[in-house]
N, C-alpha and C positions, 0 to 999 in steps of 0.2 A: 823290307822289300816292298817296293811300290806295286800296287795291283794294276793289272792291265785294264783298259777301258772295257765296258760292257755296253753293247748297242752302238749305233742305232740298228734297228732291225727292219729290214724290208718286208713287204707283204709276203714274199717267197720264204724268207727266214721263218716268220711266224707260222706260215702254213706248214713248213717242214717240222717245226717243233710239235705242232698239233698232230700232224700225221703220224709221227713216231709213237704217239700214245692213243691212236684210234679215233681221233677227231678229224673232221674236215672243215675247211674254211670256205667262204663263198668263192666259187670258181672265178668270179669277176675280180677277186683280189680284196685285200685288206689295206687299211692305211699303213703308212710307214710309222714305226714306233721309235721314238728318240730316247736318248738317255734320260731325259726329264720325265718320261712316262714310267720309268722303273721306280720301284720303291725299294730302298736299301734297308733291310732289317738290321744289318751289321756290315762290317767291312767285307765279309766273305759270303754274304747271302743277300740275294735280291730277287724280286719277282715283278712280273708284268701280268696284269689282269686284262682279259679280253671280254667284251660284252657278250652275254649269253646268246643273243640272236645272230651273232657273227660266226657261230660254230654249230656243227651238227655231229652227232654220233649216229651214223646211218642217216635216217631221216628225222631223228629225234633232236629237238632243241633243248639244251639244258635249262634248268630252272634258274641256276645261279651262274655268275661269271666263271670263266675258266682261268685258273692261275697257273702261269708258267714260271717255275722257280729255278734259279741258278745258284750254284755254289762255286766259290773260288777255291781251287785246290792248289796247294803248293807242295813241291818236293824238295825244298831247300835251295834249289837253283833258280827255278822260275815258277810263276803263278799262271794259272789258266782257269777261265770260267767254263764250267760244265753244266749242261742241262741236268737238273736234279729230278723234277717232276712236272707233270701236266695233269691237273685235277680240277674237277668242278668244286667250287667252294661249298662248304657245309652251310646250313642255315645259321644266320647270326654272325658269320665271319664278315667283318667290314671290308668294303671295296669301293673304289671310285668307279669301277665298271658297272654296267647296268644288268640287273636281273632280266629274265624273260618277262615281258608284260603279261598280265593275266589274260588279256584278249588276244595275245599272239598264240597261234596254234602250237601245241606241244609237238605234234607230228607235222613237219613242214619241209618237204624236199626242196633242194635248191632249184631255182628257176632253170629251165632248159636254156642252153645257149650262153649261160654265164651272166644273164642280166641281173642287175642289183634290184 
């Protein structure tokens, strides 16, 4: 059974995934994420990493990138990608996304009015 495509993801899509798990993204928006931005661990599991400074939990900037993980579920008739988890990466887990830089404040509210 062929798997359905996953992505591309608009800024609003990614903001929704993050919001479901207690994170917020810059109110001015995020970049659009294309299929090529996804890392496929297997045929049925893929993830998208988001730079740490593009995300907040309250006013707190995570130290590591946020990983949005998807799993393809099948019921014998059709396959569908589902959001599996949204978590801050543990120390040492490799990612192409960026950690919070040491000089970037840990507590950093979003700018008022949605400016970047």
